[in-house]
N, C-alpha and C positions, 0 to 999 in steps of 0.2 A: 428625458425618457418617458415613454407612455406605456401603460399596461395594455395588454391585448390578450385575446384568446390564445392558448398555447398552440404553437405550430412549429414545425421543423425550421431550424435556422440554417443559414449558409455557414458552413464550417471552413475555416482556413486550414486545410489538411497539410499544406506545406509547412505552416507554423507548427502544427502538431509534430510532424516528422523532425523538423529542425530542433525544437525544444527537447524532444525525446532523446535525440542523439547527444545533444549538449548536456543534458542531465546525466546520461549514462557515462559520459567522459569525466564527470566530477566524482572522485572517490568520496564515499560517505558512509563508512561502516558506523554502526551505532556507537555513539560516544565521540565521534569526530565529524560533525555535520555543519560547522559554521559556514564553510565555503558554499555548500549547496543551498543553504537557507538564504544566504546573501543573493545567490543567483535567482531563486524564486521570488524574493522580495523585489529585485530589480525588474523581473518580468511583470510582476503585478503593477509596479510603479509606472512602467511603460504603457499599461492599459488605463492609467489614471486611478488605480485602486491602491489606497494606502494600506500599510500593514504594520503590525507591532510584533515584538518578540518577547516571549516570557523568559524568566530567569533560566529555565531549563531548556530553552532553545526552540520551543514550538512557535510557529509563526501563525498569526491570525489576521484575517482580512474579511471584508464583507461587501456585498452589493445591497444597498438599502432597498427595502420594499416601499410601496406607496404610502404606508402609514404604520405607526406602531400598533401592533395587535396584541402584544404581550406573549406572542408565540412565534418564534422564528424557526428556521431550519439550518442545519449545518452539513456540509460535505467535508469528509475527513480523508486525508491521504497521508502517506509518510514518505520521507526522503531517505531515511536511514536504510542501510542494507546489511546483509550478513557480511562477515569478514573474519579477521583474526587479530590476536594480540600476542606479542612476544612473551613467552613464559620462561624461556631459559636460553642463555647463550651457551652453545655447546662447545665442547673441547675441540671438535673438528672444524670450527669456524662457521657452523650452520646454526639455524634457529629452530628451537622447538616452539610451537604456537598452540594456543588454545582458541577454539572457535568463538566468535561473537555471533550470537543468534544460533538457531537450531539448523544445522546442516551437516551433511556427511563429508568426512575426509575423502571419500571415494570421488566426489566431484571437485575437490580442491586439488587433487593430484594433477600436476601439469599446469596449474594456473600460474600465469605471470602476475607478480604482485609488486606493490610499492610499499616500502617501509617508511613510516613517518617518524623521524627522530625529532628531538627537541629543537634541532637546528632547522628552521623552516626553509632555509635556502639550500639545504643539501638534499639532493635527489638520490635515493638508494632504491634499487630495484632487485628483484630476485625471482625465484620460481619454486613452487611447492613440488617436492619430489618424494616418492616412497623411499624408505630406507634402503631397499634393494632396487636400485634404479637402472642397473646395467645388465642387459641381457647377456652380454659377453662375459660378465663376471659371475653372475648367479645362475644363468641358464634357467631351468624350470623352477628354481626357487623364487624367481620373480612372481610367478603366478600363484605360488603357495603362500605368499605373504598375506596376512589379513588386512582388514580395513579398520582404521582408527587414527585419531589425531596423534597418538603416541608412536605411530608407524610412518609418519611423514615428517619432513623437515624442509626448511627454506634454504635453498642454495642462493647465497648473496652474490650479486654480479660485481664483485670486487675481489682483488687478490688477497683473500683472508683464509687462514688455515687454523686459527685458534681463537679463543675467547678474547685475547688481548687485541687481535686485529679487528674484531667486531666492535669493541669499545672504542678503538681509535677512530672508527667511522661515526661514532656518536650513538650507536645502537645500544639500547638498554631494555631491560625487562619492563613491560608495560607499553612499549611502542605499538602503535596501531599498524596492522598489516591489511592493506586493501587488495582484494582480488580484482585485477584489471578486467574490464568487461569485454573488450574486443568486439564492439557492436558492428553489425552490418545489416543492410536492408537489401533484400534480393529483388531482382526485376519483377518477380511475381508478388511482391508485397510482404513477404515474411520478414520479421525483425528478429535477428538472432543476437543474443547478448546475455551476459550475466546481469543480474540486478534489474531486469524488467519489473520485478517485484520490488518496489512499487513505482518506479520511475515512469513506467508507461501510464500508470494511473494518474500521476502528477501531471504529465503532459496532456492527458485527456481532460482533466479538470481545468487546467489553465486555458485550453482551447475552448472549452464550453463557456468559461467566464468571458473570454475574448469575443465569442460569438454574441453573447448577450450585450456586451458593450458596443460592438460594431453595429448591431441591429437597433441599438438604443431601446432595448426592451427592459422594462422594470420587472424584477421577479415578483411573483405573487405575494411573497412575504420576504422579509430580509433574509438573505442567504449568506451565511457565514462560511468561510473557508478556514479550516484548521489543518496546518501542515505539521505533522508530528515528527519526532526524531528518535524515538525509542520503541517503535512498534515491534521491531525484530527481537527485542529483549523483554517484551511482554507488557509494557505500561505506557504506550504511546499517547493515547488520548485521555490519560488519567487527570489531566489538567488542561486549562486553556479554553474550554468551551464556555460560550456566553450563557448566563443563567436562564435566558429566555428561550433557549433552544428546545423545541418540542419534538423535532424529528432529526435523527442523525442517519445519514447515509455514508457508510464507509466505502471507499473505492479501493479495490486491491486485486491481486492476481487470483484468477479462478483456475481450478485444477483440471488440466486436460490429461486424462489417464484412463486406462481400462476401468470400466465400472462407473465412469462419470459422464454426465451429459454435456459438460462444457466443451466448446469448440473454439479454436483460435480465431475464427472469422465471425464470431457472434459475441454479443454481450451476455453476461451471466447474472441471474438473480439467485443469490444463495438463500435457500429456505431455512437452512440450519448449518451449524458447523460443530466443531469439537466442544464448544461451550454450551450449545443448545439451540433451540429454534429462534429465528428472528421474529419481529413483531408481525402478527397475523395481518393486521389491517394495512400497515405500511407496505409489506411485501405484495399483497394483492393489489394495492393501489398502483405500485410501480409496474406490475404485470399488466394491469389494465391500460395504463398510459402507453406502454410499448405496443400492446395489441391494437389500440385505437389508431396509432400512427405508423404502423408497419415496421417497427424496429425489430430486428432479428435478435430475439432474446430467448435464452433457455434457462430452465430452472435446474438447480443442483443442490446437493447436500455434501458437505465435506467432513471427513472423519477426523483428520489430524490437522486442525486448522483453528486459528483464532486471529482476530483483527483488532483494529483500533476500537471497534464497537464494543468489544468485550471489556477492554480496559476502561472505557468511558462508563459503562454500566457498573462495573465493579467499584469505580470511584464515586458512584452515587448519582450519575446523570439521570435526571428525571425526564426521560425522553423515549420515544419509540425509536427502534434501531433497525437498520437493514444493511445489507451488503450487496453492492453491485461490483461485477468483476469483468475482466478481460481474460479470455482464455489463454493460458500459458502451458505449453508442453514442457515437461521436465523441470518443474518448479524447484527453486533452490539448487539447481544443477546447471545444465547447459540449456538455458531457457530459450523459448521461441514463442512468438505470438504473430499476429497478422494485422496489418493496417486496417483491413476491413472490420475486424472486431473492435478496434479502437474507435473507428468511425461510428459504429453502432452505439457503443457506450457513450461517446461524447454527445451524440444526438439525443439519447435518452436523458442524459443529465440536463441538457438544454430544456427539454420538454418538462422534466420534473421541476426545474427552477421556475418555470412559468405557471405551474399548476398549483392550486390551493393545497393547503394541508389536508390530510385525511379527514380530520374533524376540526375545522377552523375555529368554531365557537367553543366546543368542548375543551380542546387543547390549549385554549387561551389562558386557562388556569391550571395549576398543577393537580387539582382534584375537584370532584364534583359529586352530586348525588347519583347513586346507582341508577335510579329510575330515569335519569336524564341522559344516560349514556347512549349515544346515537345508534350503536349497533343493535340495541334491543329492538329497534323498529324493523330490522331486516333479518334477524335471526329468530328461528322458531323457539318459542318458550314452551314450557310444560303446560299442557291443556288444563291440568288440574292444579296448577300453581306449583310452587317449589316443593320438592320432596323434603320430608323431615328425616332426621337421622343422618348417619354417615353416608357419603357418596358410595354408591354401589350396593347399599343394603336396601332390599325391598321392604 
């Protein structure tokens, strides 16, 4: 491979589409992700990229840069999804469940599910229903029932009417309940499915790495890929990052909703989320790359949101962090995105991987002298020197 000036790469969009659908079809609620990590590892291996797995299930791989600089970058995605866990075997032969991850029972109602017993060869399916599920029985009371996990239950697709029947099926408290995705791609390019968060992001990143390999392009610096498995429960990228990583770009769902700028057919650059603002210099660099190469990118700020970037920083990662997204309507519900947005995101990732770090020399070390910080050369300083006393006091 040879290094070259960053330029758009040819993307295998059929690969992106195929990988996305295959990822969606593999159940992977947080805590039960071995199968999907095996799939991602096999996809990487087919590209000639080796990977390793941590004790906690995170998968890491890398595209080597031209030389060791002491400062690498990482792209982080997650394969785990929201889901449920059996909390109680009910006397009526149905299941009470607790949510895995943060999501509303409102969007679980009606979901087809798979229940994973300890017998891996047994396939048990069911459906989440409100306690008052029959209009002919409850009439208007159906609409008066509230929303909550204590107000839904799983109807198992087996002839069971009591707790003993459930146990005979091998079902027990603590079994995982996966919400089946029912993915579809419309003729106009919309992708409708549960769990686009973050399987669409994983598909985009794999496609970007494939484009780099196919074009025989060496990334500007070593590019690590970290695929986490506990993002939905808050601590995905808390481990597994290479200590040389100076920049982290998390790739995840962007919120398409009233009051947001994100669109399904564009890539999103998050400027801040529920944890706080992302790195000033890295976000502006990503925006500049997109603008230079005509990538359709919008900025956004998310109120009730956190990503792998937050868990990495909280765990002590000494790196700049940013978040790139693909626009998703009805996040953590009946999700929808568009292939055009995934295309834009994938191309931006390719351009980013070919581009130098924001501050290649400065970020080669974890710390340096304040006077040498590169941004001081481009940001206005106080004409009369630094102020004395507390900030804001004249």
